[in-house]
N, C-alpha and C positions, 0 to 999 in steps of 0.2 A: 726194844730200847728202853732201858730202865732209866728213870729220871729221878734222882734223889733230891728232888726239889719240888715244892708245890707252892703255887701262888696262893695268897690268902684269898679265900672266897668271901664275897660280901654277904651280908645277912639279906635273905630273899624275903620280899614282901609277898610274892606270890609262889606257892609251892606246887601248884597244879600243872604248870608247864614243864614238860620233860626236859631235863638238862642238856641233853645230847641230840636235839631234834634235828639240828642242821647237819651236824657231822654224820649222823646216821643215815639221813636223807641222801647226802652226797655220796657216801659209801654205797648205798643201795642203787643209786642211779648209775654211778660208774660200773659197777658189777653187772647190773642189768643190761646196759648198753654193750658192755664187752661181750657178754653171753650172745646178746642179739646179733651183733656185727659177726661174731666168729662163727656160731653154729648156723647162721643163716646164709653163709657163703659157701658154695660148693667147693670142696677140696682145700678149705683153710685149714691151718695148722694152729691149734689152740696153744701149743707150747712153743710155736716158733715166733719170728719176728717180722714175717712178712705181712704186708698189708692187703685187705679186701677191697672190693668195690665199695662196701659200706663205710669202711673206715676212711676211704678217700673222700667221702662226702663230709667228713668232720674235720679232717687236718686243716692246718693253716699253711699258707704260702702266699707269696706276693701276687702270683699270677691269679689266684682265686679272688683275692681283694680287688684286684684291677677288674674283675668281671663283676664287682659289685656284691660279692658273697661275704658281707660283713659279719654275718652271724658266726663265721668261723673263728673270730677273735674270742668267742666263748666256747663254741662246740669243741674246739681243739682241745680243751681242757678235760673232755669226757671221752677220749678215744685212747686205746692202749693197744700195744703191739706184743701180744703173748701174755700168758697167765703170770710169768714172773713180774713183768712190767706192772700190770694191774695189782698183782698181790702185794708187791713191795710199796707201791704208793699208798694202797688202801690201809695197810698196817700202820704206816706212819700217820695218815689221816686219823685212823682210829685212836691212836695213842695221844697225838696232839690235840684232837678234839676233846679227849677226856681231861686234858691239862688245862686248855684255854677256854672252851665254851662255857663251863660253869662260872668261870671268873668274870667274863665281860658280857655274858648273855648271848642268846642265839643270834639276835639281830647283828650285833657288833661283830660277832664271830663270821657270820655269813658275809658282811661286808668286807672284812679283812680278808676272807678267803678269796672273794671275787676280785678284789683289787689286786691281790698278788697273781691271780690268774691272768688278769689284763696286763700286768707287768711282765709275766712270763711270755705272753704272746707278742708283746712289743719287743722284748728282748730277742726272741727268736727271729722276728722280722728284720731287726737291726743287723744281727750278726750272721743270719743264715736265711736271707729272704727268699731264696729259691728252693729251699729244702721243704719236704713235707713233714710238718712237725706236729706232734700230738702227745697228750699225756697230762696227768694231773701234777706232774713233778714241779712245775712252776709255782703253782698254788701251795703245794706242800713245802717247798723251800721257803716260801713267804711265811708259812706258819712257823716253821723252825727258826728262821731269822727273827721273826717277832718275839718268840719265846726267848731266844738268846739275848736279845736286847732288853726284854723284861727282867730277866735274871740279873743282867749286869746293872740295871738300874737300882736293883735292891742291894748292891754292894757285894754280889756274889760272883766270883770268876767263872764264866760259863764252862770253861775248859776243866773245871773241877767237878762237873756234873756230867751225867750221862748224856744230857740234852746237847751241851756244847761238844762233846766228843763225837756224837752222832753227826752233828751238823759239819764238823771238820772232816770227817770221813766221807761224808757225801760230797763236799766240795772237792777233795782229792780225787774221788771218784768221777766226778764230772770232768775234771781236767785231764784224767789219765785215760779214760776209755773212749775209743773212737765211736762216733755215731750218737753220743749224748749231746743234747741240745745245751751248749754252754750259755748261750743267750737266755733261752727259756729258764734255766735254772737260776741264773744270776739276776735276771730281770725280775723274776718273782721275789727272789730274796731281797733285792733292793727295795722294792715297794712295801714288802711285808715288813722290813725292819723300820721303815719310815712310818708306816700306819701303827705298827705295834708299839712304837716309842709312845704314842698317846694312848692307845687302847689298853695297854698294860702298864701304864704309868703308875708309880706308886701314889697312894693317897695324898701323901705330903706335897705332892706336885700340885695339887688342886686343879687338875685339867677340867675345863668345862665338860659337861656331859655331852652337848652337842658336838664337841670337836671329834670324838671318836666315831660319830656318825657322818659329819660333814667332811672329814679328811679322806676316808677311803672312797667316798663317792666322788670327790674332786680328783683324787689320784686315778680312779677308773677313767673318768672323763678325760683327763690329761693323756692318759696312754692311748686312748682311742684317737684323740686329736693329733698326737705325734704321729701315730701310724698313718693317719690321713695324709698329713702334710710332708712327713719326710720319707716315709717308705713308699706310699702308693702315689701321692701327688707329685 
């Protein structure tokens, strides 16, 4: 994904902190878990799309939440079905991390990522509550949507950039390909866009610094609350 657009990076007071610590860590965790889940299961197919016993311990579905396994609202974002699945998601995460994390900082990037992850989990539960859903796609869609919103706020037509075109292609892919979690992708995109509107707002908007921290936390809590009340309750 080539993105002929770059957000203006703020002047850094501290230069000792690695600029991509969160995105690199997320990639390492996802890849490490994929290898552990796949190679640790007898007879698994690393290039296939079948699930193993270990992946089923991470995916999300209403039946698991009804049994009190609420950790799956997060763990589902770290399980993948096949090397193409994990490879494509990690490629986008790598590129989007290079675009966003240096601009808003590692803390806000991490909060944006996990808010979008929770949004994807909720979306999957709302539209396909009984399906076993997993993958970082919801969080990655949230990063893409946040970037598209940030570009638009700066007066640039997102569809005139590689970022906007990539996002549009992924939306079409989500709607056209069977088996893709529509709720997971769109739920992550909706939360990512809402949070990104503050996190990536131009300086002229004068958004308070605390807002880009409090809003993603509030969005994450709201997603969990909706899952409890409307999906499981």
